Wavefront OBJ file of the C-alpha trace (Angstrom):
o trace
v -18.345 130.821 171.629
v -18.767 127.087 171.743
v -15.818 124.744 171.419
v -15.184 123.201 168.020
v -12.955 120.248 167.284
v -9.637 120.961 165.618
v -9.641 120.008 161.949
v -7.427 120.197 158.912
v -7.925 118.946 155.389
v -5.883 115.777 154.998
v -6.048 114.605 151.387
v -5.597 111.001 152.448
v -9.306 110.864 153.393
v -10.107 110.951 149.665
v -7.852 108.019 148.711
v -8.707 104.352 148.302
v -7.282 101.956 150.884
v -4.629 100.701 148.467
v -3.494 104.174 147.459
v -3.504 105.348 151.074
v -1.205 102.474 152.009
v 1.153 103.171 149.094
v 1.318 106.887 149.844
v 1.974 106.309 153.547
v 4.678 103.779 152.631
v 6.399 106.362 150.425
v 6.012 109.196 152.977
v 7.487 107.104 155.758
v 10.656 106.413 153.760
v 10.817 110.024 152.546
v 10.717 111.315 156.121
v 13.288 108.797 157.373
v 16.944 109.636 157.931
v 18.915 109.462 154.673
v 15.686 108.490 152.849
v 16.073 104.899 153.995
v 14.047 102.713 156.358
v 14.259 99.160 157.654
v 11.685 96.828 156.173
v 10.601 95.617 159.607
v 10.080 99.190 160.806
v 7.915 100.027 157.788
v 5.763 96.967 158.411
v 5.413 97.827 162.074
v 4.549 101.470 161.381
v 1.944 100.699 158.702
v 0.703 97.483 160.306
v 1.174 95.393 157.157
v 2.182 91.780 156.560
v 5.125 90.506 154.519
v 2.762 89.905 151.617
v 1.332 93.449 151.727
v 4.818 94.894 152.121
v 6.053 93.220 148.939
v 2.805 94.063 147.111
v 2.983 97.746 148.107
v 6.636 98.040 147.127
v 6.011 96.511 143.724
v 2.919 98.643 143.062
v 4.746 101.830 143.983
v 7.532 101.053 141.542
v 4.958 100.375 138.828
v 3.119 103.609 139.677
v 6.295 105.652 139.237
v 6.556 104.306 135.687
v 2.838 104.673 134.910
v 2.780 108.287 136.127
v 6.042 109.096 134.291
v 7.648 109.844 137.638
v 10.406 107.239 137.448
v 12.824 110.083 136.669
v 12.003 111.580 140.074
v 11.592 108.508 142.299
v 13.292 105.139 142.598
v 13.026 102.531 145.336
v 16.069 100.314 145.860
v 15.601 97.412 148.243
v 17.289 94.412 149.793
v 16.004 92.077 152.479
v 16.785 94.532 155.264
v 15.761 98.014 154.107
v 14.368 100.263 151.374
v 16.275 103.237 149.991
v 14.434 106.057 148.229
v 16.376 107.857 145.518
v 14.479 111.112 145.148
v 15.203 113.923 142.701
v 15.745 117.363 144.188
v 13.002 118.541 141.835
v 10.194 116.553 143.442
v 8.641 115.267 146.648
v 5.886 112.752 147.322
v 3.170 115.355 146.654
v 3.556 114.478 142.960
v 2.500 110.903 143.694
v -0.316 112.045 145.981
v -1.673 114.259 143.194
v -1.829 111.287 140.833
v -3.664 109.219 143.422
v -6.154 112.033 143.987
v -6.798 112.275 140.243
v -7.763 108.599 140.451
v -10.077 109.161 143.437
v -13.854 108.805 143.079
v -14.289 111.050 146.113
v -12.393 113.840 144.366
v -14.396 113.303 141.171
v -17.597 113.792 143.178
v -16.204 116.905 144.888
v -15.209 118.509 141.601
v -18.589 117.730 140.010
v -20.311 119.314 143.011
v -18.103 122.396 142.789
v -18.956 122.933 139.128
v -22.633 122.088 139.651
v -22.312 119.106 137.297
v -23.451 116.348 139.655
v -26.831 115.250 138.278
v -27.561 112.037 140.158
v -25.872 109.052 141.761
v -27.003 106.854 138.882
v -25.540 109.263 136.314
v -22.222 109.380 138.203
v -22.120 105.574 138.406
v -22.654 105.271 134.649
v -20.000 107.874 133.835
v -17.387 106.103 135.956
v -18.406 102.524 135.105
v -19.158 101.501 138.676
v -22.301 99.999 140.173
v -24.902 102.149 141.873
v -24.149 100.833 145.364
v -20.483 101.871 145.201
v -21.449 105.322 143.877
v -24.054 105.708 146.635
v -21.520 104.855 149.358
v -18.983 107.260 147.864
v -21.460 110.140 147.791
v -22.414 109.343 151.383
v -18.724 109.397 152.306
v -18.103 112.759 150.609
v -21.212 114.251 152.208
v -19.888 113.246 155.626
v -16.475 114.801 154.920
v -18.059 118.035 153.720
v -20.317 118.196 156.768
v -17.277 118.001 159.050
v -16.118 121.272 157.461
v -19.495 122.994 157.718
v -20.417 122.420 154.064
v -23.737 120.883 153.101
v -25.250 119.101 150.121
v -28.997 119.340 149.424
v -31.267 116.666 147.905
v -30.507 118.035 144.431
v -26.786 117.435 145.048
v -25.965 121.130 145.217
v -23.453 122.600 147.646
v -24.861 124.653 150.488
v -23.054 126.836 153.012
v -23.472 130.236 154.584
v -19.861 130.289 155.765
v -16.984 131.762 153.728
v -14.843 128.765 154.682
v -16.340 126.878 151.748
v -14.164 129.046 149.462
v -11.011 128.210 151.410
v -11.834 124.495 151.475
v -12.211 124.212 147.711
v -9.270 126.538 147.062
v -7.124 124.094 149.013
v -8.379 121.223 146.836
v -8.138 122.870 143.408
v -4.826 124.654 143.994
v -3.211 121.342 144.957
v -4.753 119.352 142.122
v -4.411 121.784 139.234
v -1.412 123.954 140.126
v -0.954 126.241 137.094
v -3.803 124.762 135.045
v -7.003 126.838 135.287
v -8.959 125.160 132.476
v -11.072 123.334 135.095
v -12.984 126.552 135.780
v -14.043 127.037 132.160
v -12.936 129.604 129.588
v -14.997 132.542 130.879
v -13.765 132.226 134.467
v -10.193 131.583 133.327
v -10.310 134.823 131.352
v -11.615 136.707 134.411
v -8.746 135.292 136.496
v -6.195 136.381 133.882
v -7.664 139.901 133.713
v -7.518 140.371 137.496
v -3.977 138.973 137.696
v -2.821 141.286 134.927
v -4.434 144.318 136.573
v -2.644 143.531 139.825
v 0.647 143.394 137.906
v -0.176 146.656 136.162
v -0.641 148.234 139.592
v 2.859 146.952 140.451
v 1.511 144.683 143.167
v 4.053 141.858 143.271
v 2.860 138.489 144.606
v 5.237 135.503 144.970
v 4.326 132.847 142.421
v 3.184 130.213 144.923
v 0.799 132.673 146.576
v -0.339 134.119 143.241
v -1.422 130.668 142.107
v -3.312 130.198 145.360
v -5.082 133.538 144.902
v -5.967 132.690 141.300
v -7.547 129.397 142.354
v -9.423 131.245 145.076
v -10.797 133.553 142.366
v -11.825 130.537 140.282
v -13.666 128.993 143.230
v -15.244 132.350 144.070
v -16.727 132.712 140.578
v -18.007 129.113 140.576
v -19.754 129.611 143.926
v -20.713 133.283 143.521
v -24.433 132.529 143.897
v -24.044 131.152 147.425
v -25.485 133.442 150.074
v -22.664 133.874 152.566
v -23.377 135.385 155.978
v -21.916 138.864 156.315
v -19.842 139.456 159.437
v -20.516 142.989 160.688
v -17.341 143.050 162.763
v -15.312 142.018 159.721
v -16.788 144.875 157.703
v -15.883 147.394 160.432
v -12.347 146.017 160.804
v -11.805 146.038 157.033
v -12.912 149.666 156.797
v -10.410 150.588 159.484
v -7.686 148.456 157.934
v -8.118 149.798 154.419
v -7.706 153.360 155.659
v -4.189 152.355 156.734
v -3.244 151.565 153.123
v -4.611 154.446 151.025
v -2.287 153.789 148.079
v -3.227 150.125 147.719
v -6.866 151.033 148.398
v -6.923 153.218 145.304
v -5.202 150.509 143.246
v -7.848 147.936 144.178
v -10.650 150.337 143.307
v -9.315 150.422 139.766
v -9.850 146.654 139.445
v -13.619 147.337 139.288
v -14.611 144.200 141.184
v -17.669 143.355 143.284
v -17.031 144.836 146.751
v -16.970 141.419 148.476
v -14.277 140.171 146.076
v -12.356 143.416 146.389
v -12.375 142.945 150.166
v -11.143 139.370 149.783
v -8.251 140.369 147.515
v -7.312 143.151 149.920
v -7.437 140.677 152.843
v -5.211 138.261 150.936
v -2.638 140.942 150.072
v -2.631 142.172 153.669
v -2.139 138.687 155.114
v 0.713 137.956 152.737
v 2.542 141.104 153.877
v 2.450 142.511 150.348
v 0.994 145.863 151.426
v 3.406 148.493 152.749
v 2.793 148.935 156.460
v 3.912 151.610 158.901
v 6.608 150.586 161.355
v 6.442 153.709 163.493
v 3.093 153.162 165.167
v 0.657 150.437 166.118
v -2.094 149.858 163.592
v -5.258 149.647 165.711
v -7.898 147.895 163.578
v -10.319 146.346 166.064
v -10.938 145.882 169.781
v -10.851 142.095 169.786
v -7.722 141.893 167.661
v -6.002 144.456 169.908
v -6.977 142.437 172.967
v -5.514 139.247 171.458
v -2.327 141.109 170.483
v -1.859 142.651 173.924
v -2.458 139.315 175.631
v 0.283 137.605 173.621
v 2.773 140.468 174.076
v 2.058 140.583 177.808
v 2.666 136.820 178.102
v 5.916 137.159 176.142
v 7.200 139.967 178.352
v 6.255 138.090 181.504
v 8.144 135.027 180.280
v 11.186 136.762 178.735
v 11.815 140.508 178.969
v 10.260 143.934 178.470
v 10.213 144.819 174.779
v 11.493 148.194 173.651
v 8.772 150.366 172.022
v 9.943 149.774 168.441
v 9.987 145.988 168.776
v 6.579 146.072 170.430
v 5.150 148.001 167.462
v 6.570 145.493 164.969
v 5.319 142.535 166.989
v 1.886 144.121 167.474
v 1.403 144.736 163.750
v 2.507 141.205 162.874
v 0.020 139.821 165.400
v -2.623 142.055 163.810
v -2.165 140.143 160.590
v -2.405 136.729 162.197
v -5.429 137.505 164.364
v -7.235 139.192 161.472
v -6.730 136.031 159.441
v -7.931 133.800 162.248
v -11.101 135.814 162.894
v -12.117 137.135 159.497
v -10.263 135.527 156.594
v -8.975 132.066 157.614
v -7.237 131.372 154.323
v -4.938 128.731 155.854
v -7.521 127.071 158.068
v -7.562 123.866 156.033
v -3.847 123.753 155.273
v -2.826 121.995 158.447
v 0.734 121.399 159.562
v 0.495 117.711 160.363
v 3.304 116.831 157.956
v 5.705 119.474 159.225
v 8.480 118.069 161.375
v 8.381 120.499 164.293
v 11.339 118.803 165.985
v 13.608 121.263 164.140
v 11.880 124.187 165.839
v 11.834 122.377 169.163
v 15.596 121.807 169.054
v 16.658 125.088 167.466
v 14.215 127.537 169.034
v 13.477 125.674 172.251
v 12.534 128.716 174.326
v 10.083 130.072 171.764
v 8.729 126.599 171.010
v 7.927 125.877 174.653
v 6.507 129.348 175.216
v 4.099 129.099 172.262
v 3.040 125.589 173.208
v 2.332 126.599 176.794
v 0.488 129.718 175.639
v -1.893 127.677 173.484
v -2.484 125.038 176.166
v -4.646 127.479 178.117
v -7.929 125.653 177.570
v -10.150 128.333 179.103
v -8.650 130.907 176.727
v -8.975 128.592 173.713
v -12.625 127.884 174.511
v -13.502 131.491 175.227
v -12.046 132.726 171.948
v -13.297 129.728 169.921
v -9.947 129.178 168.212
v -9.529 125.412 168.492
v -9.846 125.003 164.713
v -6.936 127.361 164.212
v -4.586 126.240 166.956
v -2.063 124.489 164.682
v -1.759 127.540 162.439
v -1.517 129.831 165.466
v 1.248 127.770 167.028
v 3.532 127.768 164.016
v 2.794 131.381 163.080
v 3.363 132.675 166.619
v 6.660 130.808 166.566
v 7.710 132.241 163.197
v 6.722 135.769 164.216
v 9.015 135.543 167.246
v 11.879 133.963 165.294
v 11.665 136.613 162.562
v 11.325 139.680 164.767
v 13.083 138.958 168.051
v 16.524 137.413 167.905
v 16.786 134.376 170.117
v 20.133 135.715 171.320
v 18.164 138.359 173.224
v 16.396 135.811 175.398
v 18.918 133.015 175.947
v 22.247 132.716 177.749
v 25.300 133.021 175.538
v 27.387 129.952 174.740
v 31.080 130.754 175.154
v 33.373 129.012 172.674
v 37.172 129.023 172.746
v 38.953 128.151 169.468
v 42.533 126.851 169.481
v 43.956 125.295 166.300
v 47.625 124.591 165.698
v 47.635 126.804 162.582
v 47.566 130.017 164.619
v 45.318 133.034 165.059
v 44.418 133.593 161.419
v 42.995 130.086 161.167
v 41.253 130.515 164.534
v 39.622 133.691 163.235
v 38.587 131.871 160.057
v 36.735 129.280 162.158
v 35.290 131.974 164.438
v 33.906 133.926 161.475
v 32.158 130.832 160.177
v 30.490 130.264 163.545
v 28.123 133.074 162.534
v 25.805 130.371 161.175
v 25.024 129.613 164.815
v 24.387 133.244 165.768
v 20.765 132.425 166.659
v 22.144 130.293 169.506
v 23.962 133.315 170.931
v 27.396 131.778 170.358
v 30.237 134.061 171.496
v 33.918 133.311 170.806
v 36.463 134.039 173.539
v 40.028 135.329 173.309
v 41.183 133.065 176.099
v 40.092 130.060 178.087
v 38.135 130.912 181.253
v 35.708 129.544 183.816
v 32.885 130.777 181.594
v 34.029 128.712 178.585
v 31.384 126.168 177.554
v 33.170 124.522 174.621
v 36.658 124.237 173.118
v 37.157 123.549 169.392
v 40.614 122.323 168.365
v 42.465 119.988 166.012
v 44.776 118.486 168.630
v 43.497 115.302 170.229
v 43.605 115.078 174.063
v 45.036 118.589 174.452
v 42.049 119.725 176.468
v 40.795 116.368 177.718
v 42.189 117.007 181.205
v 39.844 120.008 181.544
v 36.249 119.621 182.632
v 35.208 121.789 179.694
v 33.520 120.040 176.792
v 35.670 119.913 173.659
v 35.413 118.946 170.002
v 38.278 117.803 167.772
v 38.084 118.717 164.068
v 39.970 117.757 160.939
v 41.663 120.478 158.863
v 39.720 121.947 157.190
v 36.529 120.902 158.976
v 34.244 118.447 157.173
v 30.450 118.880 156.820
v 30.097 116.227 159.529
v 32.289 118.327 161.849
v 29.950 121.284 161.437
v 26.913 119.059 161.917
v 28.354 117.582 165.117
v 29.169 121.073 166.361
v 25.545 122.075 165.822
v 24.348 119.099 167.852
v 26.816 119.839 170.642
v 25.778 123.500 170.816
v 22.129 122.462 171.053
v 22.995 120.082 173.896
v 24.896 122.811 175.773
v 22.032 125.212 175.223
v 19.538 122.608 176.525
v 21.586 122.169 179.700
v 21.656 125.919 180.259
v 17.915 126.158 179.666
v 17.110 123.362 182.086
l 1 2 3 4 5 6 7 8 9 10 11 12 13 14 15 16 17 18 19 20 21 22 23 24 25 26 27 28 29 30 31 32 33 34 35 36 37 38 39 40 41 42 43 44 45 46 47 48 49 50 51 52 53 54 55 56 57 58 59 60 61 62 63 64 65 66 67 68 69 70 71 72 73 74 75 76 77 78 79 80 81 82 83 84 85 86 87 88 89 90 91 92 93 94 95 96 97 98 99 100 101 102 103 104 105 106 107 108 109 110 111 112 113 114 115 116 117 118 119 120 121 122 123 124 125 126 127 128 129 130 131 132 133 134 135 136 137 138 139 140 141 142 143 144 145 146 147 148 149 150 151 152 153 154 155 156 157 158 159 160 161 162 163 164 165 166 167 168 169 170 171 172 173 174 175 176 177 178 179 180 181 182 183 184 185 186 187 188 189 190 191 192 193 194 195 196 197 198 199 200 201 202 203 204 205 206 207 208 209 210 211 212 213 214 215 216 217 218 219 220 221 222 223 224 225 226 227 228 229 230 231 232 233 234 235 236 237 238 239 240 241 242 243 244 245 246 247 248 249 250 251 252 253 254 255 256 257 258 259 260 261 262 263 264 265 266 267 268 269 270 271 272 273 274 275 276 277 278 279 280 281 282 283 284 285 286 287 288 289 290 291 292 293 294 295 296 297 298 299 300 301 302 303 304 305 306 307 308 309 310 311 312 313 314 315 316 317 318 319 320 321 322 323 324 325 326 327 328 329 330 331 332 333 334 335 336 337 338 339 340 341 342 343 344 345 346 347 348 349 350 351 352 353 354 355 356 357 358 359 360 361 362 363 364 365 366 367 368 369 370 371 372 373 374 375 376 377 378 379 380 381 382 383 384 385 386 387 388 389 390 391 392 393 394 395 396 397 398 399 400 401 402 403 404 405 406 407 408 409 410 411 412 413 414 415 416 417 418 419 420 421 422 423 424 425 426 427 428 429 430 431 432 433 434 435 436 437 438 439 440 441 442 443 444 445 446 447 448 449 450 451 452 453 454 455 456 457 458 459 460 461 462 463 464 465 466 467 468 469 470 471 472 473 474 475 476 477 478 479 480 481 482 483 484
């Protein structure tokens, strides 16, 4: 397979320059410590002048009011910094959605999806813009679509032989419309409701966030049902093998009375989401290539860490099945991207797994051979989560020995020790007595252990949230030293 450039769908490409700047301004503050950022740092990060800084700040505050979001967001500023007061019920995606609803690029995309785009002149008249602006916007959208393997013919109709067109537009509509399906029209909305109800009747439970994503996928599918999508013979063979592993769910899906291609897609979705009941006593062999990818990852893990026992290997193998099936045959998350996820948490907390997965996916010859560059971000995070979920980090890292000695006696010491369970993933072990193996002492008596070379932490009684936070940082530092 030839190498393809890595790509994700970043909604900022559809925004105007002004709205892009405002959204990036808001995101930067939102991602800053304590939701506050120095004015000079914001200007440096966004490359804006004093004038643009003041203009952006004022426009954002006005936008919150205009979008009826002032109950969720408030910017408080002085000469030095900006503080974002953000409701626990909202994040900046709400603002992004409003900006996208104001985007001409998105308006063109949605018209194309519904087959309503008649001509550039017609679009210009509908949106009260001149022809030249409309022409440039259509040219811009066409270029974006082409980067995702989606075409537009001279009659302004979408063209694609690749199933990824469904995933692309599902990403767009599910973000824009959330629980509103009126965009698809009454007939399609009724079809979506019927399928959703039948799934419920079959007692197939889907978490609400994923159910909404599936329902938008169905809406997109019905809008684009006339596209001639290339059929992957390997996918058909793998699906036949896979569906035999879930006879109960297979019979349930048959009762939905759907076109076979849609039935396969719903099955694939349910399988990827882990909604289908899977055997944990044997490996589910569904295809040669998937098995090869699974075995390669497991072999690399065992070479780097330790030999898995048979039961853990089965669980890991079947989880990898799911991921590699998605990557090869139903890349539902291909356009999601993880650019906005702060991976520093995983790097600090699951250092060993983080570094292993990163190194594993830096094998360029392997990446090129398998043609998985487009999916590398999703692979990285999913590999990491699979390991975190199924193999306790305590099994692969050195234990951190902690001695607890408070002046209130053993009952209080045990109280603290029991609460250290929140750090169990770091393989923290409490000791009955101080020893050469002790890595950390926790006490409430200042200078009592300062003469020792052992690291120590002094807490108030009872410990404050900051005491627990500082303990977490100290444990991560000790663990880093052991790892290095």
